C-alpha positions as CSV (number, residue, x, y, z in Angstrom):
1,M,262.5,50.0,-30.9
2,N,260.4,49.9,-27.7
3,A,258.9,53.1,-26.3
4,P,260.9,53.8,-23.1
5,G,259.5,54.9,-19.9
6,P,260.8,58.1,-18.3
7,I,264.6,58.0,-18.7
8,G,266.4,56.5,-15.7
9,F,263.2,55.9,-13.7
10,S,261.8,52.5,-12.7
11,L,259.2,51.3,-10.2
12,D,259.5,48.8,-7.4
13,R,256.6,46.5,-8.2
14,R,256.6,44.9,-4.8
15,A,256.5,48.2,-3.0
16,L,253.8,49.4,-5.4
17,T,251.7,46.4,-4.7
18,R,252.1,46.7,-0.9
19,S,251.1,50.3,-1.0
20,F,247.9,49.8,-2.9
21,D,247.1,46.7,-0.9
22,R,247.2,48.7,2.3
23,A,245.1,51.5,0.8
24,G,242.1,49.4,-0.2
25,A,239.8,50.1,2.8
26,G,240.1,53.9,2.7
27,Y,240.7,54.3,-1.1
28,D,237.2,55.4,-2.1
29,G,236.9,58.0,0.6
30,A,240.0,59.8,-0.8
31,A,239.6,59.1,-4.6
32,R,237.7,62.3,-5.5
33,L,239.6,63.0,-8.7
34,Q,239.8,59.3,-9.6
35,Q,236.0,59.2,-9.4
36,Q,235.6,62.2,-11.6
37,V,238.0,60.9,-14.3
38,R,236.3,57.5,-14.1
39,S,232.9,59.1,-14.8
40,E,234.3,60.9,-17.8
41,L,236.0,57.8,-19.2
42,L,232.7,55.9,-18.9
43,E,230.9,58.7,-20.7
44,R,233.3,58.4,-23.6
45,L,232.1,54.8,-24.2
46,Q,229.0,56.3,-25.8
47,Y,231.1,57.1,-28.9
48,F,231.8,53.4,-29.6
49,A,229.2,51.0,-31.0
50,L,229.8,48.2,-28.6
51,E,228.0,45.0,-27.6
52,P,230.9,43.3,-25.7
53,Q,230.6,39.8,-24.4
54,C,233.7,40.1,-22.2
55,I,235.1,43.3,-20.6
56,L,238.3,43.7,-18.8
57,D,238.4,46.4,-16.1
58,L,242.2,46.8,-15.9
59,G,243.5,48.2,-12.6
60,A,240.0,47.8,-11.2
61,G,240.9,48.9,-7.7
62,T,237.7,48.7,-5.6
63,C,235.7,47.7,-8.7
64,Q,233.6,50.9,-8.9
65,A,234.1,51.0,-12.7
66,S,233.2,47.3,-12.9
67,I,229.9,48.0,-11.2
68,A,229.2,50.8,-13.7
69,L,230.2,48.6,-16.7
70,R,227.9,45.9,-15.4
71,R,225.0,48.3,-15.5
72,R,225.9,49.6,-19.0
73,Y,226.5,46.1,-20.5
74,P,224.3,43.8,-18.5
75,R,224.9,40.8,-20.8
76,A,228.7,41.1,-20.7
77,R,231.1,39.1,-18.5
78,I,233.1,41.6,-16.4
79,I,236.6,40.8,-15.3
80,A,237.9,43.1,-12.6
81,L,241.7,42.8,-12.5
82,D,244.1,44.5,-10.1
83,I,247.6,43.9,-8.8
84,A,246.6,44.6,-5.2
85,P,244.4,42.0,-3.4
86,G,243.5,44.6,-0.7
87,M,241.9,46.8,-3.3
88,L,239.8,43.9,-4.7
89,K,238.8,42.7,-1.3
90,A,237.4,46.2,-0.6
91,A,235.0,45.8,-3.5
92,P,231.3,44.9,-2.9
93,S,231.0,41.2,-2.4
94,T,230.2,39.5,-5.7
95,G,231.9,36.2,-5.5
96,G,235.4,34.9,-4.6
97,L,238.7,36.6,-5.2
98,L,240.6,34.6,-7.8
99,Q,244.4,34.5,-8.3
100,G,245.4,34.6,-11.9
101,W,246.5,30.9,-11.9
102,Q,243.1,29.8,-10.7
103,L,241.3,30.8,-13.9
104,A,241.0,27.3,-15.3
105,G,237.4,26.1,-15.0
106,W,236.2,29.3,-13.3
107,P,232.4,29.5,-13.3
108,R,230.3,32.3,-14.7
109,R,228.8,34.5,-12.0
110,R,226.0,37.0,-11.8
111,H,228.1,40.2,-11.5
112,F,231.8,40.2,-12.1
113,Q,235.0,38.2,-11.3
114,R,237.8,39.7,-9.3
115,I,241.3,38.5,-10.4
116,C,244.6,39.5,-8.7
117,A,247.2,39.7,-11.4
118,D,249.8,42.0,-13.0
119,A,248.9,44.0,-16.1
120,C,252.3,43.1,-17.5
121,L,251.3,39.4,-17.6
122,L,247.6,38.9,-18.0
123,P,246.2,35.4,-17.1
124,L,243.7,35.7,-20.0
125,A,243.5,33.9,-23.3
126,S,244.5,35.7,-26.5
127,G,241.6,37.3,-28.3
128,S,239.2,36.8,-25.4
129,V,238.1,40.4,-24.6
130,E,236.1,42.9,-26.7
131,L,236.6,45.9,-24.4
132,I,239.4,47.0,-22.1
133,F,238.6,49.8,-19.7
134,S,241.5,51.2,-17.6
135,N,241.1,54.2,-15.3
136,L,244.3,55.8,-13.9
137,M,246.4,52.6,-13.8
138,L,248.9,53.0,-16.7
139,Q,250.9,55.6,-14.9
140,W,252.0,52.9,-12.4
141,C,253.6,50.9,-15.2
142,D,257.1,52.1,-16.0
143,R,257.2,50.0,-19.2
144,P,253.9,50.8,-21.0
145,E,255.0,49.0,-24.1
146,V,254.9,45.7,-22.2
147,V,251.3,46.4,-20.9
148,F,250.1,47.5,-24.4
149,R,251.5,44.3,-25.9
150,E,249.5,42.3,-23.4
151,L,246.4,44.3,-24.1
152,A,246.8,43.9,-27.9
153,R,247.1,40.1,-27.3
154,V,244.0,39.7,-25.2
155,L,241.8,42.0,-27.3
156,K,239.7,40.3,-30.0
157,P,240.2,41.7,-33.6
158,G,238.4,45.1,-33.7
159,G,238.2,45.2,-29.9
160,V,238.5,48.6,-28.1
161,L,240.8,49.9,-25.5
162,V,239.9,53.1,-23.5
163,F,242.1,54.4,-20.8
164,S,243.1,57.3,-18.7
165,S,246.6,57.9,-17.2
166,F,248.3,60.6,-15.2
167,G,250.7,62.6,-17.4
168,P,254.2,64.0,-16.5
169,D,252.9,67.3,-15.2
170,T,251.0,65.6,-12.4
171,L,252.2,66.7,-9.0
172,R,254.8,69.0,-10.6
173,E,254.5,71.4,-7.6
174,L,255.4,68.7,-5.1
175,R,258.2,67.3,-7.3
176,T,259.7,70.8,-7.7
177,A,259.5,71.5,-3.9
178,W,261.3,68.2,-3.2
179,Q,264.0,69.0,-5.8
180,R,264.7,72.2,-3.8
181,A,265.2,70.1,-0.6
182,D,267.4,67.3,-1.9
183,S,268.5,65.3,-5.0
184,G,266.4,62.2,-4.2
185,I,263.3,60.8,-6.1
186,H,260.2,61.5,-4.0
187,V,257.5,61.7,-6.7
188,S,256.9,59.2,-9.5
189,E,257.5,60.1,-13.1
190,F,254.7,59.4,-15.5
191,P,254.8,58.7,-19.3
192,D,253.7,61.4,-21.7
193,M,251.5,61.2,-24.8
194,P,254.4,60.5,-27.3
195,Q,255.6,57.6,-25.1
196,L,252.1,56.2,-24.7
197,G,251.4,56.7,-28.4
198,E,254.6,54.9,-29.6
199,A,254.0,52.1,-27.1
200,M,250.5,51.5,-28.5
201,T,251.6,51.5,-32.1
202,Q,254.6,49.3,-31.4
203,A,252.2,46.8,-29.7
204,G,250.0,46.7,-32.9
205,L,247.1,48.7,-31.6
206,I,245.7,50.9,-34.4
207,E,244.0,54.3,-34.7
208,P,245.1,55.6,-31.3
209,V,243.7,58.9,-30.2
210,M,244.6,60.9,-27.1
211,D,243.8,64.2,-25.4
212,I,244.7,65.9,-22.2
213,E,242.9,67.6,-19.3
214,Q,244.5,69.6,-16.5
215,H,243.0,69.5,-13.0
216,R,244.1,71.9,-10.3
217,L,243.2,70.8,-6.8
218,L,243.7,72.9,-3.7
219,Y,244.9,71.8,-0.2
220,P,245.2,73.6,3.1
221,D,248.8,72.6,3.3
222,V,251.3,70.1,1.8
223,H,250.7,67.6,4.6
224,A,247.0,67.3,3.6
225,L,248.1,66.5,0.0
226,M,250.6,63.9,1.2
227,R,248.0,62.3,3.5
228,E,245.6,62.0,0.6
229,L,248.2,60.4,-1.6
230,K,249.0,57.9,1.2
231,R,245.3,57.0,1.5
232,L,245.2,56.5,-2.3
233,G,248.2,54.1,-2.1
234,A,250.2,56.6,-4.3
235,R,253.3,56.4,-2.2
236,N,256.8,56.8,-3.6
237,A,257.6,53.4,-5.1
238,A,260.6,54.4,-7.3
239,S,263.3,51.8,-7.4
240,Q,265.8,54.6,-6.8
241,R,264.0,56.0,-3.7
242,A,265.9,56.4,-0.4
243,R,265.0,53.6,1.9
244,G,265.5,55.5,5.2
245,L,263.3,58.1,6.8
246,T,263.3,61.6,5.4
247,G,265.1,64.0,7.8
248,R,263.2,66.8,9.4
249,E,265.4,69.5,7.9
250,R,264.8,68.2,4.4
251,L,261.1,68.0,5.0
252,Q,261.0,71.5,6.3
253,R,262.9,72.7,3.2
254,M,260.4,71.0,0.9
255,V,257.4,72.5,2.8
256,A,258.9,76.0,2.7
257,G,259.5,75.6,-1.1
258,Y,255.9,74.5,-1.6
259,E,254.5,77.4,0.5
260,T,255.9,79.9,-2.0
261,L,253.0,78.7,-4.3
262,R,250.3,79.4,-1.8
263,T,247.2,81.2,-3.1
264,S,244.3,82.8,-1.1
265,A,242.4,79.5,-1.7
266,G,245.2,77.1,-0.6
267,L,248.1,75.2,-2.0
268,P,247.6,74.1,-5.6
269,A,248.4,70.6,-6.9
270,T,248.3,69.9,-10.7
271,F,247.0,66.6,-12.0
272,E,247.4,66.1,-15.7
273,V,245.1,63.4,-17.1
274,I,245.7,61.8,-20.5
275,F,242.6,60.1,-22.1
276,G,243.2,57.6,-24.8
277,A,241.6,55.0,-27.0
278,A,242.8,52.5,-29.6
279,F,241.6,49.4,-31.5
280,A,242.9,45.9,-31.9
281,S,243.8,45.2,-35.5
282,A,241.0,43.5,-37.4
283,A,241.3,41.4,-40.5
284,D,239.3,43.8,-42.6
285,L,241.5,46.7,-41.6
286,H,244.8,45.2,-42.8
287,G,246.0,46.9,-46.0
288,R,243.5,49.8,-45.8
289,G,246.2,52.3,-45.3
290,D,244.2,54.6,-43.1
291,A,245.6,53.4,-39.8
292,S,248.5,55.3,-38.3
293,P,251.9,53.9,-39.4
294,P,254.3,52.5,-36.8
295,G,255.7,55.3,-34.6
296,E,252.8,57.7,-35.2
297,Y,249.6,58.4,-33.4
298,A,246.6,60.7,-33.9
299,V,245.6,63.5,-31.7
300,P,242.5,65.5,-32.7
301,L,243.2,69.2,-33.3
302,A,240.5,70.1,-30.8
303,A,242.2,68.1,-28.2
304,L,245.3,70.2,-28.3
305,K,243.5,72.8,-26.3
306,R,244.1,71.6,-22.7
307,R,241.0,71.9,-20.6
308,G,241.7,73.1,-17.1
309,R,239.6,72.2,-14.1
């Protein structure tokens, strides 16, 4: 049985791609939390004994993580892959932008390759990557089981996946304020730890571990929050979203609902970040019996204490 995404929720992949494509030029200027989470995810690599020859930066955006991975693993081939060409074009110039179907015969370059492709259908050979690094991309995949199957396929035996993803409590204040205004879907719904854990084990990834951090950002008003989300490309891409303009009356009801949460420092917005790691099955691990059985995943006891920021 496949791990489902949020019940009744699906994403419009074309709308999602258009939104992130347009956001490329201004993304880094707005991505304060994304930068913080990326730094922490990079720090977590120190706990793995790795000498990768090929690294996939999945959901690379403007390739800031690819640059950091290049510094950390100077001998490795870095593949920066994203669904939005506008994001990849905003990266520092390091060679041509390749579409997934142009991989045949691609030459090795000094820094990293940029490939425009979907995480649900990776244009990479099976067993070709030792490390997959994915920062805040998985929440934009409403079928995580499909993505994890692709990641398990391209990872070499014993290869490592490290990722971060927004959890279901992300933007809960904005979601609740909209629910007071109308019955439409205005904020994406994100998978939780059980859904991600089941998707990983069903894909054949082993020894998955996850933990959660809570971040609380403050804004002068709800319009500042929505402007930041727009700059990040995080627009409403739900398949079930209303296609017309939001009426002024409904917008005012949403703003009034959000204002009830105001503090002396501003309006709060919660961002729940799930960190995770897992391994590709290796021949010497089969039959050991210490990997999590299908449908189960490990969460360290210390990680059950949510860290707020």
